[in-house]
C-alpha positions in Angstrom: -199.2 104.0 -78.8 -197.4 103.5 -75.5 -198.5 104.0 -71.9 -196.8 107.0 -70.2 -195.8 105.4 -66.9 -195.0 107.0 -63.6 -192.7 105.5 -61.1 -195.6 103.6 -59.3 -196.8 102.1 -62.6 -193.3 101.0 -63.5 -193.0 99.3 -60.1 -196.4 97.6 -60.6 -195.3 96.3 -64.0 -192.2 94.8 -62.5 -194.2 93.2 -59.7 -196.7 91.7 -62.2 -193.9 90.5 -64.5 -192.0 88.8 -61.6 -195.0 87.0 -60.2 -196.1 85.8 -63.6 -192.6 84.5 -64.5 -192.5 82.5 -61.3 -196.0 81.2 -61.3 -197.4 80.5 -64.8 -198.1 76.8 -65.4 -195.7 75.0 -67.7 -198.1 72.3 -68.9 -200.3 72.9 -71.9 -203.9 73.4 -70.7 -206.5 70.8 -71.8 -208.9 71.9 -74.5 -212.2 71.0 -72.9 -214.1 69.0 -70.3 -213.5 68.4 -66.6 -209.7 68.5 -67.1 -209.9 71.9 -68.7 -212.1 73.1 -65.8 -209.7 71.8 -63.2 -206.7 73.5 -64.9 -208.5 76.8 -65.2 -209.9 76.9 -61.6 -206.5 75.9 -60.2 -204.8 78.7 -62.0 -207.5 81.2 -60.9 -207.2 80.0 -57.3 -203.5 80.6 -57.5 -204.0 84.1 -58.9 -206.6 84.9 -56.2 -204.4 83.7 -53.3 -201.7 86.1 -54.5 -204.0 89.0 -55.0 -204.2 88.8 -58.8 -207.9 88.0 -59.3 -210.7 90.3 -60.3 -208.3 93.0 -61.5 -211.1 95.4 -62.7 -213.6 94.5 -59.9 -214.1 97.1 -57.2 -212.3 96.4 -53.9 -215.6 96.4 -52.1 -216.5 93.2 -53.9 -213.2 91.4 -53.4 -211.5 92.7 -56.6 -208.3 94.7 -57.0 -210.0 97.9 -58.2 -207.1 98.7 -60.6 -207.0 102.0 -62.3 -207.3 101.7 -66.1 -203.6 102.1 -66.7 -202.7 99.4 -64.2 -205.3 97.1 -65.8 -203.6 97.5 -69.1 -200.2 96.9 -67.7 -201.4 93.7 -66.0 -202.8 92.4 -69.3 -199.7 93.5 -71.2 -197.5 91.5 -68.9 -200.0 88.6 -68.8 -199.9 88.2 -72.6 -196.1 88.8 -72.8 -195.6 86.0 -70.3 -197.9 83.7 -72.4 -199.9 82.9 -69.3 -203.0 80.7 -69.7 -205.7 82.1 -72.0 -208.3 84.1 -70.3 -210.8 82.6 -72.7 -211.4 79.5 -70.5 -214.3 78.3 -68.4 -213.7 81.1 -65.8 -214.2 83.8 -68.5 -218.0 84.3 -68.2 -218.0 84.5 -64.4 -215.2 87.0 -64.2 -216.1 89.1 -67.2 -219.8 88.8 -67.7 -221.8 87.5 -64.7 -219.7 89.0 -61.9 -219.6 92.6 -63.3 -223.3 92.3 -64.2 -224.1 91.3 -60.6 -222.0 94.1 -59.2 -223.9 96.6 -61.4 -227.5 95.2 -61.2 -227.7 92.4 -58.6 -229.2 92.4 -55.1 -227.0 92.4 -52.0 -227.9 88.7 -51.4 -226.9 87.8 -55.0 -223.6 89.6 -54.7 -222.8 88.1 -51.3 -223.4 84.6 -52.4 -221.9 84.5 -56.0 -219.1 87.1 -56.2 -216.6 85.5 -53.7 -217.1 82.1 -55.4 -216.5 83.5 -58.9 -213.3 85.2 -57.8 -211.9 82.1 -56.1 -212.7 79.8 -59.1 -215.2 77.9 -57.0 -218.2 78.7 -59.3 -218.1 78.4 -63.1 -220.6 80.3 -65.2 -221.9 80.0 -68.8 -224.1 82.2 -70.9 -227.6 81.4 -72.0 -228.4 84.1 -74.5 -228.3 82.7 -78.1 -230.9 80.3 -79.5 -231.2 78.5 -82.8 -233.4 81.3 -84.1 -232.0 84.2 -82.0 -228.3 84.7 -82.2 -227.4 88.0 -83.7 -231.0 89.1 -83.3 -231.1 88.4 -79.6 -234.4 90.2 -79.1 -236.3 87.4 -81.0 -235.5 84.8 -78.4 -238.3 82.4 -77.5 -237.3 80.5 -74.4 -240.0 81.3 -71.9 -240.2 81.7 -68.1 -243.7 81.2 -66.6 -244.1 82.9 -63.2 -245.7 80.7 -60.7 -245.7 82.0 -57.2 -242.1 82.5 -56.1 -240.7 80.5 -59.0 -240.0 81.0 -62.8 -240.7 77.8 -64.8 -238.4 77.8 -67.9 -239.0 75.9 -71.1 -236.9 76.2 -74.3 -233.5 75.9 -75.8 -230.2 77.8 -75.9 -227.2 77.2 -78.1 -223.5 78.1 -78.3 -223.4 78.2 -74.5 -219.6 77.9 -73.9 -218.6 75.6 -71.1 -222.2 74.8 -70.2 -221.1 71.2 -69.7 -218.9 72.1 -66.7 -220.7 75.2 -65.4 -222.4 75.6 -62.0 -224.5 78.6 -63.0 -225.8 80.3 -66.1 -226.7 83.9 -67.0 -230.0 83.1 -68.7 -232.1 85.5 -70.7 -235.7 84.4 -71.1 -239.1 85.8 -72.0 -241.2 86.1 -68.8 -244.0 88.4 -69.8 -246.7 86.6 -71.9 -247.4 88.2 -75.2 -244.4 90.5 -75.1 -242.3 91.1 -78.2 -238.7 92.0 -79.1 -236.9 93.8 -76.2 -239.9 94.0 -73.9 -240.8 91.4 -71.3 -237.4 89.7 -71.0 -235.7 88.7 -67.7 -232.0 88.0 -66.9 -231.9 85.2 -64.3 -229.4 83.1 -62.5 -229.9 79.5 -63.4 -228.4 76.7 -61.3 -227.2 74.2 -63.9 -227.9 71.3 -61.6 -231.6 71.9 -61.5 -233.9 69.1 -62.7 -235.1 69.4 -66.3 -231.8 70.8 -67.7 -230.1 68.8 -70.4 -226.6 69.8 -71.8 -225.3 68.5 -75.1 -221.7 69.5 -76.0 -221.0 70.6 -79.6 -217.6 69.6 -81.0 -216.3 72.3 -83.3 -214.0 71.9 -86.3 -210.9 72.6 -84.2 -211.8 69.4 -82.3 -212.8 71.0 -79.0 -216.2 70.7 -77.4 -216.4 73.8 -75.3 -219.7 74.9 -77.0 -223.0 73.3 -75.9 -226.7 73.4 -76.5 -228.9 73.5 -73.4 -232.5 72.3 -73.1 -235.0 73.4 -70.4 -238.0 71.3 -69.6 -240.1 72.8 -66.8 -237.0 74.0 -65.0 -238.0 75.8 -61.7 -235.8 78.8 -60.8 -236.4 80.9 -57.7 -238.0 84.3 -58.5 -235.3 85.8 -56.3 -232.8 84.8 -59.0 -234.0 87.6 -61.4 -231.2 90.2 -61.8 -232.2 93.8 -62.5 -235.9 93.3 -62.1 -238.5 91.0 -63.6 -239.3 91.8 -67.3 -236.4 94.3 -67.6 -233.8 91.8 -68.7 -232.9 93.7 -71.9 -231.4 96.5 -69.8 -229.5 94.0 -67.7 -228.4 92.1 -70.9 -227.0 95.3 -72.4 -225.0 95.8 -69.3 -223.5 92.3 -69.8 -222.7 93.0 -73.4 -221.2 96.3 -72.5 -218.6 94.4 -70.4 -218.2 91.8 -73.0 -217.3 94.3 -75.8 -215.2 96.7 -73.8 -213.0 95.2 -71.1 -213.7 91.4 -71.1 -211.4 90.6 -74.0 -208.4 92.9 -73.1 -206.0 90.0 -72.9 -207.1 88.5 -76.2 -206.8 91.9 -77.9 -203.3 92.6 -76.6 -202.2 89.0 -77.3 -202.4 89.6 -81.0 -199.4 91.9 -80.9 -197.5 89.0 -79.2 -198.6 86.6 -81.8 -197.5 88.8 -84.7 -194.0 89.0 -83.2 -194.0 85.2 -82.9 -195.0 85.0 -86.6 -192.1 87.3 -87.5 -189.7 84.9 -85.7 -191.4 82.0 -87.4 -191.0 83.5 -90.8 -187.3 84.3 -90.2 -186.7 80.6 -89.4 -188.5 79.3 -92.4 -186.3 79.5 -95.5 -187.9 80.7 -98.7 -190.8 82.6 -97.1 -191.2 86.1 -98.5 -193.7 87.8 -96.3 -192.1 91.0 -95.0 -194.7 93.3 -96.3 -197.6 91.2 -95.1 -196.0 90.8 -91.6 -195.4 94.5 -91.5 -199.0 95.2 -92.2 -200.1 92.8 -89.5 -197.7 94.4 -87.0 -199.2 97.8 -87.8 -202.7 96.6 -87.5 -202.0 94.9 -84.2 -200.5 98.2 -83.0 -203.6 100.0 -84.2 -205.8 97.5 -82.3 -203.7 98.0 -79.2 -204.2 101.8 -79.5 -207.9 101.4 -79.9 -207.9 99.1 -76.8 -206.1 101.7 -74.8 -208.5 104.4 -75.9 -211.6 102.4 -75.0 -210.2 101.6 -71.5 -208.7 104.9 -70.7 -211.6 107.1 -71.8 -213.6 108.5 -68.9 -216.8 107.8 -70.9 -217.5 105.1 -73.4 -220.3 103.3 -75.0 -221.3 99.9 -76.2 -220.7 101.2 -79.7 -217.1 101.9 -79.0 -216.8 98.3 -78.1 -218.1 97.3 -81.5 -215.2 99.1 -83.2 -212.7 97.1 -81.1 -214.6 93.9 -81.4 -214.8 94.0 -85.2 -211.1 95.0 -85.6 -210.0 92.2 -83.3 -212.1 89.5 -84.9 -211.0 90.1 -88.5 -207.3 90.8 -87.5 -207.2 87.5 -85.6 -208.3 85.6 -88.6 -205.7 87.3 -90.8 -202.9 86.6 -88.3 -203.8 82.9 -88.1 -204.2 82.5 -91.8 -200.7 84.0 -92.2 -199.3 81.4 -89.8 -200.8 78.7 -92.0 -199.1 80.2 -95.1 -195.8 80.4 -93.3 -195.9 76.9 -92.0 -197.2 75.4 -95.2 -197.8 71.6 -95.0 -196.1 71.6 -91.6 -199.2 73.5 -90.2 -201.0 70.1 -90.1 -198.4 69.0 -87.5 -198.4 72.2 -85.5 -201.0 71.7 -82.8 -201.3 75.3 -81.3 -201.2 77.3 -84.5 -203.5 74.9 -86.4 -206.0 74.8 -83.5 -206.0 78.6 -83.1 -206.4 79.0 -86.9 -209.6 76.9 -86.9 -210.9 78.5 -83.7 -210.4 82.0 -85.2 -213.2 81.3 -87.7 -215.7 81.8 -84.9 -214.4 85.3 -84.1 -216.6 87.1 -86.7 -219.6 85.3 -85.2 -219.1 85.2 -81.5 -220.2 88.2 -79.5 -222.2 89.6 -82.4 -221.4 88.9 -86.0 -219.2 91.1 -88.1 -222.3 92.2 -90.1 -224.1 93.3 -86.9 -221.0 95.1 -85.6 -220.8 97.0 -88.9 -224.5 98.0 -88.7 -224.0 99.3 -85.1 -220.9 101.3 -86.2 -222.7 102.7 -89.3 -226.0 103.5 -87.6 -225.0 104.6 -84.1 -221.5 106.1 -84.6 -221.5 107.4 -88.2 -225.2 108.2 -88.2 -226.0 106.4 -91.4 -229.6 105.4 -92.3 -230.8 102.2 -90.6 -230.7 99.0 -92.6 -234.2 98.1 -93.9 -235.9 95.7 -91.6 -237.8 92.7 -93.0 
């Protein structure tokens, strides 16, 4: 599937391609920690200064307000140029928190946070998952006790990416005593410098420590930091997940087509490899994913469930592509930093953002109309 471009779109593509060619950093970005934050925020600041920040955000809030076809063109060119990964410490602010504040936040929340996110001056992390509430998010147990004009938070979150370098967190907690499941939750803005917060980075098998667990001990958050209304956090959280599963990962989805072409070149340069059929399948699957991505973005109406189709396809295809890279490289894979790192990181794709099993349940029950899975 290809975009049918008019003259204006073609000119936009050339403009984006030229700017990226002239400006993408040449140095390999650090994996984690303060150095990774500095690299990511410097790149975002450069993009913002040139008018390439917040591509999907409305112009009223400082973004570019791009039409869907222009947004796809930007990310096509972004991945073609091999610009820095969008899955860095700026990801949550730009693709989760910012859009959620635009949709559900107060005027004061928008005025304070949105400009800082766009300029790379404020890094966000997500505080949704817990040790006993990952895929089943509604079973979360972190509490927020309302005392006057404050919410006093106690509990624990886990898999909070970039929490060790974040300024703020989108935090989902239970604020209504005695409530169960989706009821009585609140989505609040948590200042990560508040007393009572402890962040412990988690090193993954790829050697990076961009995950973290976060502990809250009588952390006092202003009541005015609730987004979308007190005790109605599930609605706000579904808004956040809608962005996460539809437009947030555009660059990552389109990047897989680029990686397949790199694999084909890699295989051609590796004597004795016989993977033509496998690579052809991967190229076709990447093209199918790209078509699904176009459909999800260009449709005038869409649902969270459409995002589950794309998310599941992306996660499993990413793992197959990186496994193929390991087979092509053979023992040399141990010496190839980028491919080996990405291969190990890809194992998390069928867990992050909702497990593959959860995505299949959503697709089966809410798209195909199959009977609900028996609940315990």
